[in-house]
N, C-alpha and C positions, 0 to 999 in steps of 0.2 A: 382808718385803716383797713380794716375789716372790710367794710365796704366796700372799699375801691378795691381787692385783692378778688371781692367776689363778682363785681360787674367786670373784671377784667378774663377771671376764669371762665366766667358764662358767654363770654365775646370770643374766647378760644375754641370753646366747646360748639358754639353755633358755626364758625368757618369750619370747624373739621366735621361737622355731622352732614352742613351742605357741600363741600369737596366732594365728601362719599360716595353723597346722595346722585350729582351729577355724574360721578363716574361710573357708579351701576346705571344710570339708565341712558346712556349714551349709546352703549354697544348694542343694549337690548333693542332700541329701536334703530340701529342703522340693517339688524336682518329683519324687516318684513318686507311682505310684497308692495305694501306702498312706498317704501323706502329703497329701493333697492335701486329704482331708477331703469331699470332695462329698458333697452331701447333693439330696434330692429338695425343691423350695421348692414346688412346688403339687399338691395331691392328683392323682396322676395313674394313669392303667392302665399297666401295661409289657404289651409287644406281642412276638410271636412273631418279626412281620419288619415294618419301618416301616411304621405307618397299618394294620395289622390290626386285628381286634377284641383289645381287650385280654383278659388272663386273670388279673392278678395287681394288686389296687392299693396300691398305695405311697402312704402318706399323707405329706403334709408334714414333713420335717424326717428323714426315715427316711435315716439313710444309704446310700450306695452307691459301690463301687469302676467307676471308668469303666473300660470295658475297652476300645473302639476307638468310633469315629464312618462314620459313612457320609452319603451322600445319601437322601432319601426322600420323600413326597407333603408337600405345603407344611402346614408346624402352626406355631400362633404364629409365623408371620409370617417363620417360613425352614422350610428345606427340607434342615437339619443332624438327624439323628438320632443321639443315643449309644447304644450297648449297653453295658447297666450290668447290676450283679449289687451286691444288695439284701447290706448288711453288718449288721443291726441286725433284732434283733426277732423277731416269728414267721414274716416270709419270708426269713429269714437264708439266703442262695446262691442264690435264685430271678432267673435273667435275663431281661434283657428290652432292649427297645428303649424311649428315652421320646423325645419334641419334645427339642433340646439347651438351650431357656430352661429349660426346668423345672428345670436343673440347676444349683446353686450351688457355688461353689467349684470348679469344673472344672479337671483337671487338663490343662494348657496341652501336654503334651507326649503326650498320648492318638495313638496312632497310626489308620491308615486300617484299618479293619476288612478281613477278608479277604472273597474273595466265597465264601460259601458253598455 
């Protein structure tokens, strides 16, 4: 009888511990640069610095990694710009700045860009 009770208690504790680990791990993974699934929502040029002439066209739907954010000239009603790196297609690995409103699924923990 005691053996059965211990086995049942051990199984119950195992379920509680496992469920707790999943609940804790899931939110932490969702807010990372790689899991944000950020993408360009409007065809736009990547700029070497905010507001400069563009050098690479990123089409709507192209996936990007958000590297950091900074202030720049007014664009799309805001002064916020993201430094992104293309993670899809022929432009894979191409870095540049884009106005913040042109990026969807923004990484909420994107850091401030360091002074270059």
